[in-house]
KEPADO-565142 format. One line per field, with one value per residue (C-alpha): residue in three letters; residue number from 1; x, y, z. Coordinates in Angstrom, 2 decimals, always signed. Example, Ala and Ser with C-alpha at 12.3 -4.5 7.8 and 13.67 -1.06 7.14 Angstrom:
2
residu <- [ALA|SER];
num <- [1|2];
px <- [+12.30|+13.67];
py <- [-4.50|-1.06];
pz <- [+7.80|+7.14];
This chain:
112
residu <- [ASP|LEU|ASP|VAL|HIS|LEU|ILE|MET|ASP|ASN|TYR|GLY|THR|HIS|LYS|THR|GLU|LYS|VAL|ARG|ALA|TRP|PHE|ALA|ALA|ARG|PRO|ARG|TYR|HIS|VAL|HIS|PHE|THR|PRO|THR|SER|ALA|SER|TRP|ILE|ASN|LEU|VAL|GLU|ARG|PHE|PHE|ALA|LEU|ILE|SER|GLU|ARG|TRP|ILE|LYS|ARG|GLY|SER|HIS|ARG|SER|THR|ARG|GLU|LEU|GLU|ASP|SER|ILE|ARG|GLU|TYR|LEU|GLU|THR|TYR|ASN|ASP|GLU|PRO|ARG|PRO|PHE|ILE|TRP|ARG|LYS|THR|ALA|ASP|HIS|ILE|ILE|ALA|SER|ILE|ALA|ARG|VAL|SER|GLU|ARG|LEU|ASN|ASN|THR|SER|ASN|TYR|CYS];
num <- [1|2|3|4|5|6|7|8|9|10|11|12|13|14|15|16|17|18|19|20|21|22|23|24|25|26|27|28|29|30|31|32|33|34|35|36|37|38|39|40|41|42|43|44|45|46|47|48|49|50|51|52|53|54|55|56|57|58|59|60|61|62|63|64|65|66|67|68|69|70|71|72|73|74|75|76|77|78|79|80|81|82|83|84|85|86|87|88|89|90|91|92|93|94|95|96|97|98|99|100|101|102|103|104|105|106|107|108|109|110|111|112];
px <- [+0.00|+3.01|+4.16|+7.43|+9.77|+12.44|+15.38|+16.76|+19.27|+18.14|+19.16|+16.75|+15.60|+13.83|+11.66|+10.50|+6.79|+6.83|+8.45|+6.12|+3.11|+4.38|+4.61|+1.27|-0.38|+1.19|+0.17|+1.92|+5.28|+6.77|+9.82|+12.22|+14.97|+18.31|+19.33|+21.46|+25.14|+24.38|+27.99|+27.25|+25.19|+28.23|+29.73|+26.61|+26.65|+30.32|+29.56|+26.83|+29.28|+31.78|+29.17|+28.32|+31.94|+33.40|+30.51|+27.30|+28.81|+31.20|+28.44|+25.48|+22.05|+19.08|+16.56|+15.98|+16.39|+19.85|+20.83|+19.61|+21.47|+24.60|+24.43|+23.96|+26.98|+29.06|+27.95|+28.89|+32.30|+32.82|+31.77|+34.36|+37.03|+35.20|+37.09|+35.41|+34.86|+36.80|+35.37|+38.14|+36.65|+36.75|+33.71|+35.32|+35.71|+32.06|+30.79|+32.88|+31.43|+27.89|+28.64|+29.87|+26.73|+24.54|+26.29|+25.81|+22.13|+21.63|+23.35|+21.32|+17.99|+18.67|+18.37|+14.98];
py <- [+0.00|+2.31|+4.52|+3.58|+6.41|+5.60|+7.87|+7.40|+9.13|+10.88|+8.02|+7.86|+4.25|+5.28|+7.62|+5.35|+4.97|+1.37|+2.35|+5.34|+3.09|+0.61|+3.34|+4.84|+1.49|+1.54|+4.81|+4.07|+4.23|+7.71|+8.33|+11.15|+11.90|+13.29|+16.50|+16.12|+16.29|+16.03|+15.31|+14.57|+11.55|+10.16|+9.24|+7.27|+5.57|+4.75|+3.04|+0.93|+0.08|-1.16|-3.41|-4.77|-5.26|-6.60|-8.60|-9.15|-10.21|-12.57|-14.44|-16.58|-15.60|-17.90|-15.47|-11.85|-12.75|-14.22|-11.10|-8.83|-10.89|-10.79|-6.99|-6.67|-8.92|-6.70|-3.57|-5.10|-6.07|-2.68|-0.82|-2.69|-0.59|+2.11|+4.27|+7.52|+8.65|+11.86|+14.80|+15.97|+18.99|+22.43|+24.65|+26.97|+24.09|+23.04|+26.61|+27.07|+23.84|+25.00|+28.31|+26.48|+24.33|+27.36|+29.21|+26.25|+26.01|+29.71|+29.47|+26.41|+28.02|+30.78|+28.18|+26.85];
pz <- [+0.00|+0.21|-2.62|-4.27|-5.24|-7.81|-8.53|-12.03|-14.21|-17.37|-19.66|-22.58|-22.07|-18.88|-20.93|-23.75|-24.40|-23.18|-19.86|-19.42|-20.04|-17.45|-14.83|-15.86|-15.10|-11.63|-9.93|-6.66|-8.44|-8.70|-10.87|-10.09|-12.58|-11.50|-13.22|-16.33|-15.38|-11.67|-10.79|-7.13|-8.16|-9.99|-6.61|-5.73|-9.14|-8.64|-5.34|-6.99|-9.78|-7.18|-5.60|-9.04|-10.15|-6.92|-5.57|-7.51|-10.85|-9.06|-7.32|-8.19|-6.93|-7.38|-5.93|-5.11|-1.44|-2.11|-4.04|-1.23|+1.38|-0.75|-1.06|+2.70|+3.24|+0.94|+2.79|+6.15|+4.77|+3.14|+6.29|+8.38|+6.68|+4.72|+2.27|+1.35|-2.17|-2.52|-4.40|-6.69|-8.40|-6.86|-6.60|-9.18|-11.64|-11.19|-11.57|-14.73|-16.13|-15.40|-17.11|-20.22|-20.35|-19.81|-22.62|-24.98|-24.07|-24.66|-28.04|-29.01|-28.06|-30.59|-33.38|-32.34];
């Protein structure tokens, strides 16, 4: 009976007519898309990639329950000696990147 909120990137396959129809038939599902070039989410995606590369793809899971248990096991192992993801870009670099994108968008809108 609870609503399900899904956070997805802006990849085009999430927006196809077939996918939209699937969600339309399931009103308790709510999709939220991350902003394009949301660099902060890249760290989250990188963490999920590590779980996939180092753990999930190396194992065999016969059920969703086994997969969930396996992910929990990885998280417990990882959290024994956590290593933070380090943000490498400065605020100035990020602001300059946003300015470049904004400039391109402004130039592109002149052609529409």
